[in-house]
N, CA, C, O and the ligand as a Tripos MOL2 file, in Angstrom:
@<TRIPOS>MOLECULE
protein
  289   287    73     0     0
PROTEIN
NO_CHARGES

@<TRIPOS>ATOM
      1 N         -17.6070    4.6810   37.7440 N.3       1 MET1
      2 CA        -16.2890    4.0420   37.6970 C.3       1 MET1
      3 C         -16.0000    3.5740   36.2820 C.2       1 MET1
      4 O         -16.7740    2.8350   35.6740 O.2       1 MET1
      5 N         -14.8770    4.0230   35.7870 N.am      2 ALA2
      6 CA        -14.4960    3.6140   34.4370 C.3       2 ALA2
      7 C         -13.1600    2.9030   34.4720 C.2       2 ALA2
      8 O         -12.1860    3.3780   35.0560 O.2       2 ALA2
      9 N         -13.1470    1.7750   33.8440 N.am      3 ILE3
     10 CA        -11.9050    1.0030   33.7750 C.3       3 ILE3
     11 C         -11.2210    1.3090   32.4480 C.2       3 ILE3
     12 O         -11.8200    1.2350   31.3750 O.2       3 ILE3
     13 N          -9.9650    1.6520   32.5640 N.am      4 ILE4
     14 CA         -9.1840    1.9870   31.3750 C.3       4 ILE4
     15 C          -8.1000    0.9330   31.1930 C.2       4 ILE4
     16 O          -7.4650    0.5010   32.1550 O.2       4 ILE4
     17 N          -7.9020    0.5330   29.9570 N.am      5 LYS5
     18 CA         -6.8020   -0.3950   29.6790 C.3       5 LYS5
     19 C          -5.9310    0.2380   28.6050 C.2       5 LYS5
     20 O          -6.3850    0.5000   27.4910 O.2       5 LYS5
     21 N          -4.6560    0.4810   28.9620 N.am      6 GLU6
     22 CA         -3.7560    1.1410   28.0230 C.3       6 GLU6
     23 C          -2.3450    0.5830   28.1230 C.2       6 GLU6
     24 O          -1.9540    0.0110   29.1410 O.2       6 GLU6
     25 N          -1.5990    0.7600   27.0530 N.am      7 SER7
     26 CA         -0.1890    0.3560   27.0440 C.3       7 SER7
     27 C           0.6850    1.5880   26.8980 C.2       7 SER7
     28 O           0.3790    2.5030   26.1340 O.2       7 SER7
     29 N           1.7740    1.5910   27.6420 N.am      8 TYR8
     30 CA          2.7140    2.7090   27.5680 C.3       8 TYR8
     31 C           4.1310    2.1690   27.4040 C.2       8 TYR8
     32 O           4.4690    1.1270   27.9670 O.2       8 TYR8
     33 N           4.9540    2.8710   26.6390 N.am      9 PRO9
     34 CA          6.3650    2.4710   26.5490 C.3       9 PRO9
     35 C           7.0750    2.7360   27.8820 C.2       9 PRO9
     36 O           6.7630    3.6970   28.5850 O.2       9 PRO9
     37 N           8.0130    1.8830   28.2070 N.am     10 VAL10
     38 CA          8.7730    2.0510   29.4430 C.3      10 VAL10
     39 C          10.2630    1.9830   29.1250 C.2      10 VAL10
     40 O          10.7050    1.1750   28.3090 O.2      10 VAL10
     41 N          11.0200    2.8420   29.7820 N.am     11 ILE11
     42 CA         12.4650    2.8760   29.5620 C.3      11 ILE11
     43 C          13.1680    2.3290   30.7990 C.2      11 ILE11
     44 O          12.8580    2.7180   31.9250 O.2      11 ILE11
     45 N          14.1050    1.4370   30.5800 N.am     12 GLY12
     46 CA         14.9380    0.9630   31.6760 C.3      12 GLY12
     47 C          14.7720   -0.4930   32.0710 C.2      12 GLY12
     48 O          15.5560   -1.0150   32.8630 O.2      12 GLY12
     49 N          13.7680   -1.1470   31.5310 N.am     13 MET13
     50 CA         13.5880   -2.5730   31.8460 C.3      13 MET13
     51 C          14.6620   -3.3740   31.1400 C.2      13 MET13
     52 O          14.8210   -3.2740   29.9240 O.2      13 MET13
     53 N          15.3980   -4.1670   31.8990 N.am     14 GLU14
     54 CA         16.4900   -4.8910   31.2720 C.3      14 GLU14
     55 C          16.4230   -6.4060   31.3960 C.2      14 GLU14
     56 O          17.0410   -7.1270   30.6130 O.2      14 GLU14
     57 N          15.6790   -6.8810   32.3700 N.am     15 CYS15
     58 CA         15.6370   -8.3290   32.5500 C.3      15 CYS15
     59 C          14.3220   -8.7700   33.1720 C.2      15 CYS15
     60 O          13.4500   -7.9570   33.4800 O.2      15 CYS15
     61 N          14.2050  -10.0670   33.3460 N.am     16 ALA16
     62 CA         12.9620  -10.6280   33.8810 C.3      16 ALA16
     63 C          12.6520  -10.1440   35.2870 C.2      16 ALA16
     64 O          11.4860  -10.0640   35.6720 O.2      16 ALA16
     65 N          13.6860   -9.8210   36.0610 N.am     17 SER17
     66 CA         13.3850   -9.3610   37.4180 C.3      17 SER17
     67 C          12.8450   -7.9310   37.4230 C.2      17 SER17
     68 O          12.0760   -7.5640   38.3110 O.2      17 SER17
     69 N          13.2400   -7.1260   36.4420 N.am     18 CYS18
     70 CA         12.6310   -5.7970   36.2820 C.3      18 CYS18
     71 C          11.1340   -5.9570   36.0160 C.2      18 CYS18
     72 O          10.3030   -5.2700   36.6100 O.2      18 CYS18
     73 N          10.8200   -6.8620   35.1260 N.am     19 VAL19
     74 CA          9.4240   -7.1230   34.7470 C.3      19 VAL19
     75 C           8.6240   -7.5230   35.9830 C.2      19 VAL19
     76 O           7.5440   -6.9950   36.2500 O.2      19 VAL19
     77 N           9.1810   -8.4590   36.7170 N.am     20 LYS20
     78 CA          8.5220   -8.9830   37.9180 C.3      20 LYS20
     79 C           8.3080   -7.8790   38.9540 C.2      20 LYS20
     80 O           7.2360   -7.7480   39.5440 O.2      20 LYS20
     81 N           9.3630   -7.0940   39.1510 N.am     21 LYS21
     82 CA          9.3070   -6.0110   40.1350 C.3      21 LYS21
     83 C           8.2150   -4.9960   39.7650 C.2      21 LYS21
     84 O           7.3990   -4.6120   40.6030 O.2      21 LYS21
     85 N           8.2160   -4.5770   38.5160 N.am     22 ILE22
     86 CA          7.2330   -3.5950   38.0590 C.3      22 ILE22
     87 C           5.8160   -4.1370   38.2140 C.2      22 ILE22
     88 O           4.9320   -3.4470   38.7220 O.2      22 ILE22
     89 N           5.6080   -5.3650   37.7780 N.am     23 GLU23
     90 CA          4.2610   -5.9440   37.8620 C.3      23 GLU23
     91 C           3.8090   -6.0740   39.3080 C.2      23 GLU23
     92 O           2.6700   -5.7480   39.6420 O.2      23 GLU23
     93 N           4.7130   -6.5530   40.1690 N.am     24 THR24
     94 CA          4.3640   -6.7600   41.5750 C.3      24 THR24
     95 C           3.9720   -5.4550   42.2490 C.2      24 THR24
     96 O           2.9580   -5.3800   42.9430 O.2      24 THR24
     97 N           4.7880   -4.4280   42.0390 N.am     25 ILE25
     98 CA          4.5000   -3.1520   42.7030 C.3      25 ILE25
     99 C           3.2380   -2.5020   42.1320 C.2      25 ILE25
    100 O           2.4330   -1.9470   42.8800 O.2      25 ILE25
    101 N           3.0690   -2.5700   40.8290 N.am     26 LEU26
    102 CA          1.8580   -1.9840   40.2350 C.3      26 LEU26
    103 C           0.5970   -2.6710   40.7420 C.2      26 LEU26
    104 O          -0.4090   -2.0220   41.0250 O.2      26 LEU26
    105 N           0.6660   -3.9860   40.8500 N.am     27 LEU27
    106 CA         -0.5110   -4.7290   41.3090 C.3      27 LEU27
    107 C          -0.8680   -4.4240   42.7590 C.2      27 LEU27
    108 O          -2.0070   -4.6250   43.1790 O.2      27 LEU27
    109 N           0.1090   -3.9400   43.5230 N.am     28 LYS28
    110 CA         -0.1490   -3.5590   44.9150 C.3      28 LYS28
    111 C          -0.6560   -2.1300   45.0180 C.2      28 LYS28
    112 O          -1.0710   -1.6910   46.0910 O.2      28 LYS28
    113 N          -0.6260   -1.4020   43.9060 N.am     29 THR29
    114 CA         -1.0300   -0.0010   43.9040 C.3      29 THR29
    115 C          -2.5390    0.1240   43.7860 C.2      29 THR29
    116 O          -3.1620   -0.4990   42.9260 O.2      29 THR29
    117 N          -3.1190    0.9350   44.6580 N.am     30 GLU30
    118 CA         -4.5650    1.0930   44.6540 C.3      30 GLU30
    119 C          -5.0670    1.6400   43.3210 C.2      30 GLU30
    120 O          -4.5240    2.6080   42.7880 O.2      30 GLU30
    121 N          -6.0920    1.0180   42.8020 N.am     31 GLY31
    122 CA         -6.6950    1.4700   41.5550 C.3      31 GLY31
    123 C          -6.2400    0.6700   40.3500 C.2      31 GLY31
    124 O          -6.8820    0.6970   39.3010 O.2      31 GLY31
    125 N          -5.1190   -0.0490   40.5000 N.am     32 ILE32
    126 CA         -4.6300   -0.8580   39.3860 C.3      32 ILE32
    127 C          -5.2000   -2.2670   39.4880 C.2      32 ILE32
    128 O          -5.0320   -2.9600   40.4920 O.2      32 ILE32
    129 N          -5.8610   -2.6570   38.4410 N.am     33 ILE33
    130 CA         -6.5550   -3.9430   38.4340 C.3      33 ILE33
    131 C          -5.6630   -5.0160   37.8320 C.2      33 ILE33
    132 O          -5.6240   -6.1520   38.3040 O.2      33 ILE33
    133 N          -4.9540   -4.6380   36.7870 N.am     34 ASN34
    134 CA         -4.0790   -5.5880   36.1350 C.3      34 ASN34
    135 C          -2.8530   -4.8800   35.5770 C.2      34 ASN34
    136 O          -2.9490   -3.7480   35.1010 O.2      34 ASN34
    137 N          -1.7110   -5.5370   35.6330 N.am     35 ALA35
    138 CA         -0.4900   -4.9390   35.0990 C.3      35 ALA35
    139 C           0.3470   -6.0220   34.4390 C.2      35 ALA35
    140 O           0.5720   -7.0960   34.9960 O.2      35 ALA35
    141 N           0.7970   -5.7050   33.2460 N.am     36 ASN36
    142 CA          1.5950   -6.6590   32.5050 C.3      36 ASN36
    143 C           2.7510   -5.9410   31.8280 C.2      36 ASN36
    144 O           2.5440   -5.0600   30.9940 O.2      36 ASN36
    145 N           3.9600   -6.3200   32.1880 N.am     37 ALA37
    146 CA          5.1290   -5.6950   31.5770 C.3      37 ALA37
    147 C           5.7180   -6.6530   30.5510 C.2      37 ALA37
    148 O           5.8630   -7.8490   30.8070 O.2      37 ALA37
    149 N           6.0510   -6.1130   29.3990 N.am     38 ASN38
    150 CA          6.6190   -6.9330   28.3310 C.3      38 ASN38
    151 C           8.0360   -6.4540   28.0080 C.2      38 ASN38
    152 O           8.2500   -5.3390   27.5330 O.2      38 ASN38
    153 N           8.9770   -7.3270   28.2790 N.am     39 LEU39
    154 CA         10.3890   -6.9790   28.1140 C.3      39 LEU39
    155 C          10.7430   -6.7790   26.6330 C.2      39 LEU39
    156 O          11.4520   -5.8340   26.2870 O.2      39 LEU39
    157 N          10.2530   -7.6610   25.7670 N.am     40 ALA40
    158 CA         10.5790   -7.5990   24.3370 C.3      40 ALA40
    159 C          10.0680   -6.3180   23.6760 C.2      40 ALA40
    160 O          10.7840   -5.6800   22.9040 O.2      40 ALA40
    161 N           8.8330   -5.9530   23.9830 N.am     41 SER41
    162 CA          8.2640   -4.7520   23.3480 C.3      41 SER41
    163 C           8.5240   -3.4960   24.1680 C.2      41 SER41
    164 O           8.2170   -2.3870   23.7300 O.2      41 SER41
    165 N           9.1020   -3.6760   25.3810 N.am     42 GLU42
    166 CA          9.3750   -2.5630   26.2930 C.3      42 GLU42
    167 C           8.1230   -1.7320   26.5460 C.2      42 GLU42
    168 O           8.1320   -0.5040   26.4620 O.2      42 GLU42
    169 N           7.0530   -2.4460   26.8570 N.am     43 LYS43
    170 CA          5.7930   -1.7650   27.1400 C.3      43 LYS43
    171 C           5.1350   -2.3490   28.3760 C.2      43 LYS43
    172 O           5.3320   -3.5090   28.7360 O.2      43 LYS43
    173 N           4.3500   -1.5010   29.0050 N.am     44 ILE44
    174 CA          3.5660   -1.9530   30.1470 C.3      44 ILE44
    175 C           2.1000   -1.7640   29.8020 C.2      44 ILE44
    176 O           1.6840   -0.6930   29.3600 O.2      44 ILE44
    177 N           1.3320   -2.8050   30.0050 N.am     45 THR45
    178 CA         -0.1100   -2.6970   29.8080 C.3      45 THR45
    179 C          -0.7630   -2.6760   31.1860 C.2      45 THR45
    180 O          -0.5660   -3.5810   31.9980 O.2      45 THR45
    181 N          -1.5260   -1.6510   31.4260 N.am     46 VAL46
    182 CA         -2.1890   -1.5280   32.7270 C.3      46 VAL46
    183 C          -3.6920   -1.3520   32.5510 C.2      46 VAL46
    184 O          -4.1690   -0.6980   31.6230 O.2      46 VAL46
    185 N          -4.4050   -1.9580   33.4730 N.am     47 GLU47
    186 CA         -5.8430   -1.8000   33.5210 C.3      47 GLU47
    187 C          -6.1150   -1.1270   34.8600 C.2      47 GLU47
    188 O          -5.7440   -1.6500   35.9110 O.2      47 GLU47
    189 N          -6.7580    0.0240   34.8190 N.am     48 TYR48
    190 CA         -6.9400    0.7510   36.0680 C.3      48 TYR48
    191 C          -8.2800    1.4570   36.1460 C.2      48 TYR48
    192 O          -8.9420    1.7280   35.1440 O.2      48 TYR48
    193 N          -8.6420    1.7370   37.3810 N.am     49 ASP49
    194 CA         -9.8930    2.4320   37.6540 C.3      49 ASP49
    195 C          -9.5840    3.9260   37.7090 C.2      49 ASP49
    196 O          -8.9160    4.3990   38.6280 O.2      49 ASP49
    197 N         -10.0740    4.6540   36.7230 N.am     50 GLU50
    198 CA         -9.6910    6.0680   36.6220 C.3      50 GLU50
    199 C         -10.2610    6.9420   37.7390 C.2      50 GLU50
    200 O          -9.8760    8.1040   37.8740 O.2      50 GLU50
    201 N         -11.1650    6.3970   38.5310 N.am     51 SER51
    202 CA        -11.6460    7.1800   39.6720 C.3      51 SER51
    203 C         -10.6540    7.1130   40.8420 C.2      51 SER51
    204 O         -10.7500    7.8960   41.7880 O.2      51 SER51
    205 N          -9.7080    6.1790   40.7690 N.am     52 LEU52
    206 CA         -8.7310    5.9950   41.8550 C.3      52 LEU52
    207 C          -7.3080    6.3900   41.4710 C.2      52 LEU52
    208 O          -6.5240    6.8030   42.3260 O.2      52 LEU52
    209 N          -6.9780    6.2650   40.1990 N.am     53 ILE53
    210 CA         -5.5940    6.5180   39.7810 C.3      53 ILE53
    211 C          -5.5980    7.0180   38.3330 C.2      53 ILE53
    212 O          -6.5330    6.7450   37.5800 O.2      53 ILE53
    213 N          -4.5730    7.7350   37.9590 N.am     54 ASN54
    214 CA         -4.4690    8.1580   36.5540 C.3      54 ASN54
    215 C          -3.0720    7.8290   36.0200 C.2      54 ASN54
    216 O          -2.1970    7.3770   36.7590 O.2      54 ASN54
    217 N          -2.8870    8.0650   34.7300 N.am     55 LYS55
    218 CA         -1.6240    7.6500   34.1020 C.3      55 LYS55
    219 C          -0.4130    8.4070   34.6640 C.2      55 LYS55
    220 O           0.7020    7.8860   34.7000 O.2      55 LYS55
    221 N          -0.6620    9.6460   35.0990 N.am     56 LYS56
    222 CA          0.4130   10.4270   35.6830 C.3      56 LYS56
    223 C           0.8890    9.7970   37.0050 C.2      56 LYS56
    224 O           2.0860    9.7380   37.2850 O.2      56 LYS56
    225 N          -0.0670    9.3340   37.7980 N.am     57 MET57
    226 CA          0.2600    8.6850   39.0690 C.3      57 MET57
    227 C           0.9720    7.3510   38.8270 C.2      57 MET57
    228 O           1.8740    6.9670   39.5720 O.2      57 MET57
    229 N           0.5510    6.6630   37.7820 N.am     58 ILE58
    230 CA          1.2090    5.3920   37.4540 C.3      58 ILE58
    231 C           2.6530    5.6660   37.0320 C.2      58 ILE58
    232 O           3.5710    4.9430   37.4190 O.2      58 ILE58
    233 N           2.8410    6.7130   36.2370 N.am     59 ALA59
    234 CA          4.1900    7.0930   35.8050 C.3      59 ALA59
    235 C           5.0730    7.4540   37.0050 C.2      59 ALA59
    236 O           6.2660    7.1500   37.0180 O.2      59 ALA59
    237 N           4.4810    8.1020   38.0080 N.am     60 GLU60
    238 CA          5.2150    8.4530   39.2350 C.3      60 GLU60
    239 C           5.6770    7.2000   39.9750 C.2      60 GLU60
    240 O           6.8150    7.1130   40.4350 O.2      60 GLU60
    241 N           4.7650    6.2320   40.0770 N.am     61 ALA61
    242 CA          5.0870    4.9710   40.7640 C.3      61 ALA61
    243 C           6.2250    4.2500   40.0450 C.2      61 ALA61
    244 O           7.1090    3.6760   40.6810 O.2      61 ALA61
    245 N           6.1920    4.2850   38.7240 N.am     62 ILE62
    246 CA          7.2350    3.6430   37.9120 C.3      62 ILE62
    247 C           8.5750    4.3620   38.1160 C.2      62 ILE62
    248 O           9.6290    3.7330   38.2070 O.2      62 ILE62
    249 N           8.5060    5.6690   38.1840 N.am     63 LYS63
    250 CA          9.7070    6.4830   38.3610 C.3      63 LYS63
    251 C          10.3930    6.1660   39.6850 C.2      63 LYS63
    252 O          11.6190    6.1060   39.7650 O.2      63 LYS63
    253 N           9.5820    5.9640   40.7220 N.am     64 LYS64
    254 CA         10.1220    5.6050   42.0500 C.3      64 LYS64
    255 C          10.8710    4.2890   42.0280 C.2      64 LYS64
    256 O          11.7640    4.0550   42.8420 O.2      64 LYS64
    257 N          10.4970    3.4210   41.0770 N.am     65 MET65
    258 CA         11.1620    2.1210   40.9580 C.3      65 MET65
    259 C          12.4390    2.2310   40.1290 C.2      65 MET65
    260 O          13.2230    1.2840   40.0610 O.2      65 MET65
    261 N          12.6460    3.3860   39.4990 N.am     66 GLY66
    262 CA         13.8640    3.5730   38.7070 C.3      66 GLY66
    263 C          13.6880    3.4190   37.2120 C.2      66 GLY66
    264 O          14.6630    3.3010   36.4690 O.2      66 GLY66
    265 N          12.4260    3.4220   36.7710 N.am     67 TYR67
    266 CA         12.1680    3.3060   35.3300 C.3      67 TYR67
    267 C          11.3900    4.5350   34.8740 C.2      67 TYR67
    268 O          10.9450    5.3510   35.6810 O.2      67 TYR67
    269 N          11.2430    4.6380   33.5600 N.am     68 GLU68
    270 CA         10.5010    5.7860   33.0560 C.3      68 GLU68
    271 C           9.3630    5.3270   32.1590 C.2      68 GLU68
    272 O           9.5590    4.5700   31.2070 O.2      68 GLU68
    273 N           8.1900    5.7950   32.4820 N.am     69 LEU69
    274 CA          7.0020    5.4610   31.6900 C.3      69 LEU69
    275 C           6.6620    6.6430   30.7970 C.2      69 LEU69
    276 O           6.5830    7.7800   31.2630 O.2      69 LEU69
    277 N           6.4660    6.3760   29.5380 N.am     70 ILE70
    278 CA          6.1290    7.4500   28.5920 C.3      70 ILE70
    279 C           4.6110    7.4870   28.4230 C.2      70 ILE70
    280 O           4.0300    6.6860   27.6910 O.2      70 ILE70
    281 N           3.9860    8.4380   29.1200 N.am     71 VAL71
    282 CA          2.5210    8.4980   29.0810 C.3      71 VAL71
    283 C           1.9960    9.5790   28.1420 C.2      71 VAL71
    284 O           0.7850    9.7370   27.9890 O.2      71 VAL71
    285 N           2.9060   10.3210   27.5150 N.am     72 GLY72
    286 CA          2.5040   11.3300   26.5350 C.3      72 GLY72
    287 C           1.9870   12.6110   27.1490 C.2      72 GLY72
    288 O           1.6180   13.5370   26.4260 O.2      72 GLY72
    289 CU         16.3010   -6.1660   35.4990 Cu       73 CU73
@<TRIPOS>BOND
     1     1     2 1
     2     2     3 1
     3     3     4 2
     4     3     5 am
     5     5     6 1
     6     6     7 1
     7     7     8 2
     8     7     9 am
     9     9    10 1
    10    10    11 1
    11    11    12 2
    12    11    13 am
    13    13    14 1
    14    14    15 1
    15    15    16 2
    16    15    17 am
    17    17    18 1
    18    18    19 1
    19    19    20 2
    20    19    21 am
    21    21    22 1
    22    22    23 1
    23    23    24 2
    24    23    25 am
    25    25    26 1
    26    26    27 1
    27    27    28 2
    28    27    29 am
    29    29    30 1
    30    30    31 1
    31    31    32 2
    32    31    33 am
    33    33    34 1
    34    34    35 1
    35    35    36 2
    36    35    37 am
    37    37    38 1
    38    38    39 1
    39    39    40 2
    40    39    41 am
    41    41    42 1
    42    42    43 1
    43    43    44 2
    44    43    45 am
    45    45    46 1
    46    46    47 1
    47    47    48 2
    48    47    49 am
    49    49    50 1
    50    50    51 1
    51    51    52 2
    52    51    53 am
    53    53    54 1
    54    54    55 1
    55    55    56 2
    56    55    57 am
    57    57    58 1
    58    58    59 1
    59    59    60 2
    60    59    61 am
    61    61    62 1
    62    62    63 1
    63    63    64 2
    64    63    65 am
    65    65    66 1
    66    66    67 1
    67    67    68 2
    68    67    69 am
    69    69    70 1
    70    70    71 1
    71    71    72 2
    72    71    73 am
    73    73    74 1
    74    74    75 1
    75    75    76 2
    76    75    77 am
    77    77    78 1
    78    78    79 1
    79    79    80 2
    80    79    81 am
    81    81    82 1
    82    82    83 1
    83    83    84 2
    84    83    85 am
    85    85    86 1
    86    86    87 1
    87    87    88 2
    88    87    89 am
    89    89    90 1
    90    90    91 1
    91    91    92 2
    92    91    93 am
    93    93    94 1
    94    94    95 1
    95    95    96 2
    96    95    97 am
    97    97    98 1
    98    98    99 1
    99    99   100 2
   100    99   101 am
   101   101   102 1
   102   102   103 1
   103   103   104 2
   104   103   105 am
   105   105   106 1
   106   106   107 1
   107   107   108 2
   108   107   109 am
   109   109   110 1
   110   110   111 1
   111   111   112 2
   112   111   113 am
   113   113   114 1
   114   114   115 1
   115   115   116 2
   116   115   117 am
   117   117   118 1
   118   118   119 1
   119   119   120 2
   120   119   121 am
   121   121   122 1
   122   122   123 1
   123   123   124 2
   124   123   125 am
   125   125   126 1
   126   126   127 1
   127   127   128 2
   128   127   129 am
   129   129   130 1
   130   130   131 1
   131   131   132 2
   132   131   133 am
   133   133   134 1
   134   134   135 1
   135   135   136 2
   136   135   137 am
   137   137   138 1
   138   138   139 1
   139   139   140 2
   140   139   141 am
   141   141   142 1
   142   142   143 1
   143   143   144 2
   144   143   145 am
   145   145   146 1
   146   146   147 1
   147   147   148 2
   148   147   149 am
   149   149   150 1
   150   150   151 1
   151   151   152 2
   152   151   153 am
   153   153   154 1
   154   154   155 1
   155   155   156 2
   156   155   157 am
   157   157   158 1
   158   158   159 1
   159   159   160 2
   160   159   161 am
   161   161   162 1
   162   162   163 1
   163   163   164 2
   164   163   165 am
   165   165   166 1
   166   166   167 1
   167   167   168 2
   168   167   169 am
   169   169   170 1
   170   170   171 1
   171   171   172 2
   172   171   173 am
   173   173   174 1
   174   174   175 1
   175   175   176 2
   176   175   177 am
   177   177   178 1
   178   178   179 1
   179   179   180 2
   180   179   181 am
   181   181   182 1
   182   182   183 1
   183   183   184 2
   184   183   185 am
   185   185   186 1
   186   186   187 1
   187   187   188 2
   188   187   189 am
   189   189   190 1
   190   190   191 1
   191   191   192 2
   192   191   193 am
   193   193   194 1
   194   194   195 1
   195   195   196 2
   196   195   197 am
   197   197   198 1
   198   198   199 1
   199   199   200 2
   200   199   201 am
   201   201   202 1
   202   202   203 1
   203   203   204 2
   204   203   205 am
   205   205   206 1
   206   206   207 1
   207   207   208 2
   208   207   209 am
   209   209   210 1
   210   210   211 1
   211   211   212 2
   212   211   213 am
   213   213   214 1
   214   214   215 1
   215   215   216 2
   216   215   217 am
   217   217   218 1
   218   218   219 1
   219   219   220 2
   220   219   221 am
   221   221   222 1
   222   222   223 1
   223   223   224 2
   224   223   225 am
   225   225   226 1
   226   226   227 1
   227   227   228 2
   228   227   229 am
   229   229   230 1
   230   230   231 1
   231   231   232 2
   232   231   233 am
   233   233   234 1
   234   234   235 1
   235   235   236 2
   236   235   237 am
   237   237   238 1
   238   238   239 1
   239   239   240 2
   240   239   241 am
   241   241   242 1
   242   242   243 1
   243   243   244 2
   244   243   245 am
   245   245   246 1
   246   246   247 1
   247   247   248 2
   248   247   249 am
   249   249   250 1
   250   250   251 1
   251   251   252 2
   252   251   253 am
   253   253   254 1
   254   254   255 1
   255   255   256 2
   256   255   257 am
   257   257   258 1
   258   258   259 1
   259   259   260 2
   260   259   261 am
   261   261   262 1
   262   262   263 1
   263   263   264 2
   264   263   265 am
   265   265   266 1
   266   266   267 1
   267   267   268 2
   268   267   269 am
   269   269   270 1
   270   270   271 1
   271   271   272 2
   272   271   273 am
   273   273   274 1
   274   274   275 1
   275   275   276 2
   276   275   277 am
   277   277   278 1
   278   278   279 1
   279   279   280 2
   280   279   281 am
   281   281   282 1
   282   282   283 1
   283   283   284 2
   284   283   285 am
   285   285   286 1
   286   286   287 1
   287   287   288 2
@<TRIPOS>SUBSTRUCTURE
     1 MET1         2 RESIDUE 1 A MET
     2 ALA2         6 RESIDUE 1 A ALA
     3 ILE3        10 RESIDUE 1 A ILE
     4 ILE4        14 RESIDUE 1 A ILE
     5 LYS5        18 RESIDUE 1 A LYS
     6 GLU6        22 RESIDUE 1 A GLU
     7 SER7        26 RESIDUE 1 A SER
     8 TYR8        30 RESIDUE 1 A TYR
     9 PRO9        34 RESIDUE 1 A PRO
    10 VAL10       38 RESIDUE 1 A VAL
    11 ILE11       42 RESIDUE 1 A ILE
    12 GLY12       46 RESIDUE 1 A GLY
    13 MET13       50 RESIDUE 1 A MET
    14 GLU14       54 RESIDUE 1 A GLU
    15 CYS15       58 RESIDUE 1 A CYS
    16 ALA16       62 RESIDUE 1 A ALA
    17 SER17       66 RESIDUE 1 A SER
    18 CYS18       70 RESIDUE 1 A CYS
    19 VAL19       74 RESIDUE 1 A VAL
    20 LYS20       78 RESIDUE 1 A LYS
    21 LYS21       82 RESIDUE 1 A LYS
    22 ILE22       86 RESIDUE 1 A ILE
    23 GLU23       90 RESIDUE 1 A GLU
    24 THR24       94 RESIDUE 1 A THR
    25 ILE25       98 RESIDUE 1 A ILE
    26 LEU26      102 RESIDUE 1 A LEU
    27 LEU27      106 RESIDUE 1 A LEU
    28 LYS28      110 RESIDUE 1 A LYS
    29 THR29      114 RESIDUE 1 A THR
    30 GLU30      118 RESIDUE 1 A GLU
    31 GLY31      122 RESIDUE 1 A GLY
    32 ILE32      126 RESIDUE 1 A ILE
    33 ILE33      130 RESIDUE 1 A ILE
    34 ASN34      134 RESIDUE 1 A ASN
    35 ALA35      138 RESIDUE 1 A ALA
    36 ASN36      142 RESIDUE 1 A ASN
    37 ALA37      146 RESIDUE 1 A ALA
    38 ASN38      150 RESIDUE 1 A ASN
    39 LEU39      154 RESIDUE 1 A LEU
    40 ALA40      158 RESIDUE 1 A ALA
    41 SER41      162 RESIDUE 1 A SER
    42 GLU42      166 RESIDUE 1 A GLU
    43 LYS43      170 RESIDUE 1 A LYS
    44 ILE44      174 RESIDUE 1 A ILE
    45 THR45      178 RESIDUE 1 A THR
    46 VAL46      182 RESIDUE 1 A VAL
    47 GLU47      186 RESIDUE 1 A GLU
    48 TYR48      190 RESIDUE 1 A TYR
    49 ASP49      194 RESIDUE 1 A ASP
    50 GLU50      198 RESIDUE 1 A GLU
    51 SER51      202 RESIDUE 1 A SER
    52 LEU52      206 RESIDUE 1 A LEU
    53 ILE53      210 RESIDUE 1 A ILE
    54 ASN54      214 RESIDUE 1 A ASN
    55 LYS55      218 RESIDUE 1 A LYS
    56 LYS56      222 RESIDUE 1 A LYS
    57 MET57      226 RESIDUE 1 A MET
    58 ILE58      230 RESIDUE 1 A ILE
    59 ALA59      234 RESIDUE 1 A ALA
    60 GLU60      238 RESIDUE 1 A GLU
    61 ALA61      242 RESIDUE 1 A ALA
    62 ILE62      246 RESIDUE 1 A ILE
    63 LYS63      250 RESIDUE 1 A LYS
    64 LYS64      254 RESIDUE 1 A LYS
    65 MET65      258 RESIDUE 1 A MET
    66 GLY66      262 RESIDUE 1 A GLY
    67 TYR67      266 RESIDUE 1 A TYR
    68 GLU68      270 RESIDUE 1 A GLU
    69 LEU69      274 RESIDUE 1 A LEU
    70 ILE70      278 RESIDUE 1 A ILE
    71 VAL71      282 RESIDUE 1 A VAL
    72 GLY72      286 RESIDUE 1 A GLY
    73 CU73       289 GROUP 0 **** ****
């Protein structure tokens, strides 16, 4: 099991409730240990277990919420 901590740019966050929504849903997602969205820098920092989830899956979850995660 490897824990990865990375930050990705996110498009579409506009207010504190976007931040809250993204963090809440990510934290409920299996494999995500920690999630922090920053409105000012427009980035999301996630800590996840790569045996359970990957950045592509995280980007999918973000997309379902109406935002776009740039995972490269
Ligand atoms: Cu908002």
